[in-house]
C-alpha positions, 0 to 999 in steps of 0.5 A: 500500500502506497503512503500518501503525504500531505504538506504541513509547512512551507517556509524558510529553512530556519523555521523549517528546522524548528518544525523538523525538530518538533516532528522528530521529537514526537516520532513523526516521520517527514519528507523535506523538499528544499527549493532554495535555488528556486526560492531565491529567484522566485521569492517564495518559501524555500522549504516544504515539509510533508508528513504521512496522511495518517499523521497530518492532524497530529502534526498540525496540532503539534505546530500549533503547540510550538507557537506556529499560530492558529491551526487555520494558518498552517498548510 
């Protein structure tokens, strides 16, 4: 069975580090897509973080717990 991944975060590499640390500390596996070269040219967030569809809700609430604002503002 193929895992489906959903994007939970897009932002700078510095902010992504905090997200990755929180996910790792809570046993949530993630995939990171770093588009640093494209981001410099286009001016959009460089790092995207994806989690397994089954972990989506838990990961989003975790981001709220670490002060990434309101759940409605997260991907």
